[in-house]
N, C-alpha and C positions, 0 to 999 in steps of 0.2 A: 623793181617793176614787176617781176614774176609773181609777187604776192598779190598784185592788184589787176593782173591782166584780165581775169574773168570779170572782176568788179567793173572795170572800165567798159568792157565789151557789152556787158548785160546790165548796165546801170539802171535802165528803165524797167526791165522785167524784174530785177531784184529790188526795185523801188528804193535804191540807195539815196540817202540824203546826208550831207555832212556840213556842220558849221564849226570852223576852227576860229577861235578868237585869241589873238595875240594880246598879251597884257604888258603895257609899258608903264613904268613908274616915273613920276616926275620928281623934282628935288624935294617935294613935301611928302613923298611916298604915296601920292594919290594914283589910283589905277586909271589908265586910259586904254580904251579898247580899239582894236583893229580887227575886223571880222572878214573871213574868207568863206565863200560858199561853194559847195559842189552839189549840183542837181537839186537844189532846194526849191520846193514848190508847195506852198501851203494848201493849194487846191488839190494836190495829189494825196488822197487820203491814205493814212496808215493807222493801224490800230495801236493806240498808245500804251495799252496794257498797264503795268504798275506805275508808270511815270506820273499818272494822275494823283498818286498818293501824296506827293510832296505838297502841292497846293492845298490838299485837304487838311494836312497837318497844320499848315500856316493859318488857314481859315478857322480851324478849331481853337487855336491859341488866341487868335484875334477876337473870336466871339466871346471867349471867357473874359477877356479884358474889357470888351464893350458892355458886358452885362453889369460890371461893377457891383458885384454882390459880395458882402463881407464873408470871408471864409471860403469863397469859391475861387479855386485856381486849378492849374493843370494836375495837381497832385491830389485833389479832393476825390475820394472814391466815387465812381460813376457806375450806376446800375441801369440796365436796359430792361424794359418790360414789353412783352409781346402783346400788341393790341389790334393787330390786323393780319390778314393772310400772308403767309410766307415769312413771318418774323420770328425771332428767337430772343428769349430772355437771357440776361447775364447777371449773375449775382456774385461771382468770384472769378479770380484769375490766379491759378496756382503757380504761374511763372513769375509773379511779382514778389517783391520782398515781403510785403505784408499780406499777400494772398488776395488782394482786392484790385479790381480794374480801375483805371484812371486814364484821363486824356494823355498824361505824360507817358504812362507805360505803353499805351497803344502807339503813341508817336515813336517811342523808342523801338518797338517791334517793327514798325514800318520802315524806319530809317536804317536799321541794321540789316534785317533779313527780308524786308518787303512783305510782311505778314498781311494776308488778304483779309482775314477776319478783323484785324485791327483797323484796317481802312474802312471796312463796313461800319464799324462802331462809330467812327468819327463822322461818316456820312449820315448816320442816324442823328447825331448831335447837331450838326450844322444844317442838314436838310437839303433836299435837291434844289428847291426854289432859291434859298438863300445862297447856296454854293454858287450857282450860276449867276445870280444877280450881282454878288460881290465881285466875282471875277470880271464880269462885263463892266461894272462900274470902274474897276481899276484899269480897264483898257485891254484886257487879255481876251484874245479870240480863241475861246475853247469852250467845250461842253462836257459836263459830268452828268451822265444820265442814269447810271446804274451801279449797283454794288458789284463786287468781283467774286467770281466762282459761286454765284448764286443765280440759278436760272429762274429769274422772276419776270413777271409781266410788266409792261410799262406802267400800269396802274399801281402795282405793288411797289415799284421803285419810286413812285410819287408820294408814297406814304412811309413815314419813318416810325420807328419804335418810340415809345415814351421813354424819357430819360430822367433819372433822379440822381442828384448829388447829395450824398449823406456823409456826415462826419460825426463819429462817436454817437451813433443812433439819432443824431439831430438832422432833420431835413434842411439842407442849405438852399437847394433850388430844384424845382420840379418843372419839367418841360413836357407838355402833352404831345401826342402824335402830331407831327407837322405834315401838312398836306400841300402839295403843289397843285392847285386847282386846274392849271393849264398845262397841257402836254407841250413840252418844248419841241417845236417842229424844226428839224434840220432844214437848211436852205436848199439842199439838193439830195437826191437819192444816191446811195453809194453801193455798188455791187462789185465783188472781187472774185477772181478765179473762174473755174469751169464747173465746180461742184462742191458739195460738202457732205459730211457724214451726219446722219440723224438716226438714232435708235438702231445703230449697227448697220445701216444701209447707206449707200452713196446716192445722193440726190444730184442728178446731172443738170444743175443750173447754178449760176453764180450765187455766192453767199452774200446775204444782205447785211451790210455794216451801217445802214442808214441811221439806226437808233442806238449805235454804239458810241462810246466816249470819243471825243475829238480833241486833240491837243497837238497842234503843229510844232515842228522842231524849233522854229524861231521863238514861239511862246515859251517853250521849255527852257531855252537858254536865258530868256529874259527873266523868268521867275527864279531861276538859279542865281542870276545876277542880283535880283532883288533881295535874296537871302545874304549873299556874300558881300555885295558892295552897295548897300541901300543908299549911301550918300552920293553915289555916282549915277543914280537913275532918277527919272521923273518922280517927284514926291507922290503923285497920283497912283503910281504903280507899286508903291511900297506896301508892306504888311505891318500892321500895328502890333508889334511884339515888344515885350519888355526886354531889357538887356539880358536878364537871366534866361528868358525863353529863347532869345537869339543864340546865346551861348549853348543852350541845350540842343537846339537844332544843329548847330555847327559840330558839336561834340559827337552826337550819335550818327550824323550823316557820314562822318569819316571813320567812325569806330568799326573795328573788325569783330566778327563773332568770337574769336579767341580772346578778345579783350573784355568780353561781356559776361558778368556773373548772373545778373537778373534781367531777362531769362538766362538759363544756364547754357547758352550757346557754346561756351568754351568746352563743354563736355560732349558735344555732338560732333563727331568726325565728318558728318555730311556738310557741316558749315565750314568749308575751306575759306581761305582769305579772299579768293576770287569769287565767292558765292554771289556777291552783288557788286563786284568790281570788274566789269567785262573789259573795259579799255585798258590796254597794256598787259592784261593778264588772261583774257579769254576765260577758259575753264581750267587753267593750270592749277596744280596742287601745291606749288611752291609757296614759300613765305614772301609776302610783300615786304620789301626793305623798310626799316623803321623811318628812314629819312624821306620817304614818299608817302604823302597823304592824299587820298582821293575823296572829295566831297561830291557826292553824286546821287542820282536815282536811276535805277535800271528798270527795264521791263522786258518781258518775253511772254508772248501768247499768240496763238494762231500762226506761228512761224515768224512773226515779227520780233526782232531782237533790237533793243534800244539801250543806249547809255547817254546820260546827260551829266557831264562831269566838269569839275574844276580840279585840276591836278597840280600838286605842288611838290617840287623836289627841293627840300631845304638844304641839302648838301651841296647841290650844284646851282642853287639860286635860280630855279626855273619854275615858271608858273604859266598856265594857260587854261582856257576853257575849250571843251570839245564835246559836241553833241552829234550823235549819229544813229541812223536806223537802217536796217537791212531786212528784206523779206526772204526768209530761207524756205518758204513754202513753194519749192520749184515745180511741183506737179500740179499746182493750182487747185488742189482739193483741201478745203478748210475743215477744221474740227475733227480731223482723223488722227491727230498726234503724230503724223509722219512729216517731220520737218528736218531740215539740214542745219540745225543749230551747231552740232558738233563738227560737221564736215566743212561748213561754210561760214556760219555766223560768228562763232567764237574766234576762229583764226582771223577773220576780218577785223573784229574789235581789237584783238591783241596787236596785230600788225599795224593798224591805224594808230593806236595809242603810242 
């Protein structure tokens, strides 16, 4: 109890939300879920940070399959062309085995170390309009309105880079700039905190999250369930992946940086086992035991720390789903990089896991 005394006392100011889902197997090894909720409220906005990257990966794979073009798949080299303000061209990727970018390689970088540029490239391919329409059609209550770590205007975020898929100098598929003609209007305005930093100065008024991405905790666990247990959810909510794509996502969602050759994360000491595995491990530098695998997507930005995970202990035959968020921005000043991740966030995630 001493580990959670402050969490319980300040549950609302820390904006803590937790969903724990117990998994019971029947005689046919089918999973059945029993969920427990703590302080969960989809109307209480939190910034989802990098957790939006998992659905973007799934939608990119799904789009490739729906195009049904011969020679086009997740491994086909993909090039981006700048055709509008705030855009960047991409012709190579030195971290891939063949030196070329592709949907598969971007997905791998997202799933293992949560690479921001990789997410942005898949955003370009799927497009803002299609991303939100597809998620809405599947019944997911979420919004993806902008790229990450790119300070762009709403207009720039509605326009994507042109994309080309080329194999052996032959053009397989060309996609012009996609434009979302209608600004996606959030249903309500969202302001947080007492101030924010801009151009080195503190502005003493709440920070505007109204046009930021929106991805409630319930939706996060539902989408993780759609990846892990597609046969146990409503067919409408599934993602149209091939079996090999599904295995790809499962493999790299649980793979650790030290197990990865391309990109060469195994050579970078900054990529500890817990780099994107907050639950159970926080920011610890120890090795995660081989008999425990964590299939998850984390996020951290503006002081919000999140993990949406399926955790399996093969040695002790234990499995469960756990999704949690906490706001470590205790002074209420956003965008100043002064957050209590280390003092509050990581210990909370470790202890909860």
